[in-house]
N, C-alpha and C positions, 0 to 999 in steps of 0.2 A: 245560620249555623253551618249549613252544608257548604256555603261559600267559604267560610272561615277555615273549615277542615280541608277543603280543596286547595286553598291558598297555602296552608301550612305544608301540605304534601308537595306542592310545587316548589316551595322554598327548599325543602329537604332534598328534593331531587336535583335542584340546581346546585346546591352545595356539594352533594355527592358527585355530580358531574365535574365540578371544578376541581374537587380533590383528585378524582380519577385522572383528570387531564394534566396533573402535575407530576413531574419526575422528581425524585429525591435529588436535592442539590448538595454537592460536595465541594470542598475547596481543593486547591492543587495538591496539598500534602495528603489529603484523604484519597484523592484520585490515584496518586502514585502508590499508596499502600494497596489499593484495590488491584492495580495493574500488576503489582509484584506478587500478590497473594492469591488472586482469583484466576481461574482458568479462562473465563470469558467475561469481558466487560465491554458494554456498549455505551459510548459517551456522546452526549450532545454538547458541543462547545457552543455556548450561547452568550447573549449579552442582554442587558436590560433595555426596555423600550424599543424592542425590535419585533415587528409584526411577523417577519419571516421566521424568526426564532420561535415565536409562539406557535406558528403552524407546524414547524418541525417537532416541537414538543408534543403537540396534540397527536400527531401521527405516531410518534414513538410510544406515547402513553397508551394509545389504542392497541398497539402491538405488544405491549409489555408482557401480557399474560402468555401470548404465544411464544415469545422469546424465552421466557422463563421455562415454559413447558418443554420446548424443543432443545434449549441449550443450557438451561440452568444458569442463565447469564444475569449479571448485574446490569441494570439499565439506569443510568444516572445522567445528570447534567452538571456542568460547571460553567459559571458565568465570569466573563471578563478575564479569562485565564491567560497567563503568560505562556502556557504550553501550546496554545493554538497554532502558532507559527512553526512549531516543530513538525507538524503533520500536514500543513497545507499553506500555500501562499495566499489563499483567499481569506476573506473575513467571515465571521460567524453569520449564519449557522453552519456548523460542520458536524458530521457524524463520523466517528472513528470506532472501529471494532477491534478490540485487543484480544488476540488468541495467544495464551501463554506469554503475554507481554509484548507480542509482535503486532504492530498496528496495521490495520487495513483502512484506508480512507474510502468512505462510501462516495462514489462518484456516479450518481444516477438520479432519476426523478424521485420526487416525494410521493412514492406509491407503496402502499403497504405490502402488496404481493411481491414486488421487486425487492424491497428492503428485506423481507423475510427470506426470500429465495437467495439473495446475496449472502446473508449471514449463515444460513443453514448449509449452503453449498461450499462455504469456505471456512470451515471450522478449524482447519490446520493452516499454518503458514505456507505460502505458495512458493516464494522465491527460494531457489536452491543456492547453497553456498558451494562454489567450486574452487579448487586449489590447483597448484601445479601438478599434484599427484592424480587428481580426478578429472581435470578438464577434458582432455582428449578422450579418455575412456567413456565419459558420460555423453559428451556432445558429438563425438566422431566428426568434428568440424572439418578436418582436412580431407576426409574421405567422402563427406556428404552422404553418409549412410543413413541408417533407419531410425535414429532417435528424434528426428524432426528438426524444426527451426528453433534457434535459441537467440533470445534477446538478452544481452549481458551488460550489466553495469560494472565498470571498474571503479573502485573506491579506495579510500584509506580511512583508518579509524579516527584520524585527526581532522578530517574534512567535514566541516559543519554542514555544508550544502548537501553532501552525500547522506548524512544522517537524516536530514529533513526530507530526503527523497524516499526513505524506506516505505512509508505508508502509501505513497503514490505508486511505487513499484509493485507493492502487493495488490493494489487496485488494478493495475495493468494485468497482473497475473490472473485476477478474478475474471476480467473481461475476455481474456484470451485463453482461458482454460481449455485444455485438450486440443488447442490449435498451435500455440507457440509456447515453448518453455521459457520461463523467466529465471534469470540467475544473476549472481554478482560474484566478483572476484576481488579479493583484497590485494591491491597492487603493492601495498607497503610491506606485507608479511609473507603469507604462504601462497601468494599468487604473483609474486614479482617476476618470475621467469615467464609466466604466461603473458603478463603485460608487455614485457620486452619482446616477446615473440610477435606481438601484434603492433609494436611501436606505439604503445599507449604510455604516455608520460604525464598527462594531466588528468586530474579527476575533478568532478565525475566525467567519465567518458562512456559512450554506449556504442555497441556494435551488434548488428544482426547477422547471425551466421545461418546461411541458407544454401543447401545443396552444393557445398564445396566453395561457396563464395562468401565474402564478408562485405557488409554495407555499413559504413560509419554514419552515425547519427550526428550531424553537424548543425542541427537546428538549435537555436538558442531559446527553445520553449520546452519547459520541463513539466508540462501538465499531462494528466492522464490521457486525454483525448489525442494529443499530439504523438505520444509514445505508441498508443494503440494504432493510430492511423499509419505511422511509419512501419510498424511490424507487419501490418496487414497488406498494404499496397504502396505506400508512399516511397518505400525503399527503391522502387523501380526508377525513381528520379535521380538516384545516386549511382555514380560509376562503381561497379562491383570490383572487388579485388580478389584474387585467388587466395584462399586460406593457406598460409605457409605451414609446412610440416613442423613439428616440434624441433627445436634446435638441439644439437648435441651439447653435452656439458661444456666442451671447450668453446663452441660458438657462443653459448649463452654467457660464459665467463667473459669472453671478449666483449660482448654487448654490454655486460654489466660494468666493465671497466670503462668503456666508452661513455656510458651514461654518467658515471661518477666523475670522469674528467670533464 
């Protein structure tokens, strides 16, 4: 009798554990609705019959209560999603943290403390949007003054590769927080003059601005680790260029005509 009761309790505990270890599964349409309507959404991009995916799900499930308490975040998973490649070039499992719809790719070990720390420390989007009107004022790139180093991506709205880099660029910002500013400039619209100033004609393009010098990122590797390494010390392997001062309206018009021709 006692054995039967113990066995029943064991079964109940096992079932409860399995339930707690599962995240709510949504499809792509439901995920898009969550991203649009909710402030914080943490998503596990998973697939079936994947042991690594199960490990990620177990870790996130164990953290779910803390994530809800600290962020009031939705924590869900989506399987075999067509959206995965928008946020990362790698395959599942992948964790993405959406803040006000802006994705941050989690690029770290499967560790509960680091996961929680990354999410709670990056509740707001990190990458700054710079324009022709704000670039020099905020970066002080030509003077090499006090605003620090800036790692800048030049992009256009019709560049698919640029769109897919957004989550990775946010991850770079999270890793370099308080050390390097991360920003982007729309070469096609309100950052066209700035792009011409630095002879940026192709997108995506990346430049590190540091102490009055600029270092072009010419490596054909667009992963988080490569960007972080370049911004921290690998730039020393690149020939520096002096940051040109902003062009006069006449000089910029001349440059624009030359580009058009």
